[in-house]
C-alpha positions as CSV (number, residue, x, y, z in Angstrom):
1,M,78.1,177.8,274.4
2,I,78.1,179.7,271.1
3,W,76.1,179.2,267.9
4,N,76.3,180.9,264.6
5,T,73.2,180.6,262.5
6,R,72.2,182.1,259.2
7,D,70.0,185.1,259.8
8,D,66.6,184.1,258.5
9,R,65.1,187.5,259.2
10,V,66.6,188.3,255.7
11,P,64.0,187.2,253.1
12,W,66.4,185.2,250.8
13,V,67.9,183.5,253.8
14,A,64.5,182.6,255.0
15,A,63.7,181.1,251.6
16,L,67.0,179.1,251.8
17,E,66.2,177.8,255.3
18,E,62.8,176.7,254.1
19,L,64.4,174.9,251.1
20,I,66.9,173.0,253.3
21,A,64.7,172.5,256.3
22,D,63.7,168.9,255.6
23,E,67.2,167.8,255.0
24,S,68.8,169.8,257.9
25,R,66.2,168.8,260.6
26,G,68.0,167.8,263.8
27,H,71.2,169.7,262.9
28,E,70.1,173.2,263.9
29,A,71.3,175.0,267.0
30,D,69.1,173.8,269.9
31,Q,68.0,176.2,272.7
32,G,67.0,173.0,274.6
33,V,70.7,172.2,275.1
34,V,71.2,175.5,276.9
35,D,68.1,175.0,279.0
36,R,69.1,171.5,280.0
37,F,72.6,172.6,281.1
38,A,71.2,175.5,283.0
39,R,68.8,173.2,284.8
40,E,71.4,170.6,285.6
41,L,74.0,173.1,286.8
42,A,71.4,175.3,288.6
43,A,72.8,178.2,286.6
44,D,71.6,181.6,285.5
45,V,71.9,182.2,281.7
46,Q,73.2,185.3,280.2
47,L,72.8,185.7,276.4
48,T,74.9,188.0,274.2
49,E,73.9,188.4,270.6
50,S,75.8,189.8,267.7
51,G,75.9,189.4,264.0
52,T,78.2,189.4,261.0
53,V,77.8,189.5,257.3
54,Q,79.9,187.5,254.8
55,R,80.1,188.9,251.3
56,V,80.5,185.8,249.0
57,P,79.8,184.6,245.5
58,P,76.6,182.6,245.3
59,E,78.6,179.4,244.6
60,D,80.3,179.8,248.0
61,V,76.9,179.6,249.6
62,V,76.3,176.4,247.8
63,G,79.8,175.2,248.8
64,G,79.1,175.9,252.4
65,I,75.9,174.0,252.4
66,A,77.6,171.1,250.6
67,T,79.9,170.7,253.6
68,R,77.1,170.0,256.0
69,S,76.9,166.4,257.3
70,Y,73.3,166.0,256.1
71,V,74.5,166.7,252.6
72,A,77.6,164.5,252.9
73,V,75.5,161.4,253.6
74,M,73.4,161.9,250.5
75,D,74.0,159.7,247.5
76,D,75.6,161.5,244.5
77,A,72.4,161.9,242.6
78,R,70.4,163.3,245.6
79,R,73.3,165.6,246.5
80,E,73.5,167.1,243.0
81,Q,69.7,167.5,242.9
82,F,69.7,169.2,246.3
83,L,72.6,171.5,245.5
84,G,70.9,172.3,242.2
85,E,67.8,173.5,244.1
86,V,70.0,175.7,246.2
87,R,71.7,177.1,243.0
88,R,68.2,177.8,241.5
89,L,67.0,179.6,244.6
90,L,70.1,181.9,244.5
91,A,69.7,182.5,240.8
92,D,66.0,183.3,241.0
93,H,65.4,185.0,244.3
94,P,65.0,188.8,244.0
95,G,67.5,189.2,246.9
96,T,70.3,187.3,245.1
97,R,69.4,187.2,241.4
98,G,72.2,188.3,239.1
99,R,74.5,189.3,241.9
100,P,78.2,188.4,241.7
101,E,78.3,188.6,245.5
102,V,75.6,188.1,248.1
103,E,75.5,189.2,251.7
104,L,75.1,186.1,253.8
105,P,74.1,187.3,257.3
106,Y,74.8,185.3,260.5
107,R,73.5,185.7,264.0
108,T,75.7,184.7,266.9
109,H,74.2,183.7,270.2
110,A,76.7,183.3,273.1
111,Y,75.4,181.8,276.3
112,R,77.2,182.2,279.6
113,L,76.0,179.9,282.4
114,T,76.8,181.0,286.0
115,P,76.1,178.7,288.9
116,R,73.8,180.2,291.5
């Protein structure tokens, strides 16, 4: 099992995660899934972690969030309001303000389950 998640150890990403938390609740990667599979399969779990950084214009960050299922189900007015809040955060946060490109870091967690 592999999950890519935005790296919220970076301050502006943490602020973004806080902003979208109420809307995205229930859509995040869930360690409980790994634990349940390991228990059911009587398996040992090996975790490999890595990371990557995407250099993108701020509007691409907004566009990526706009593709999430929790945004897609919003009515038009709510979607525009929500994405406007994301745009404001990117425009105002010291880590992103005034930058034509931002560094969007991701953490990758890869789990290997090996039956005992």
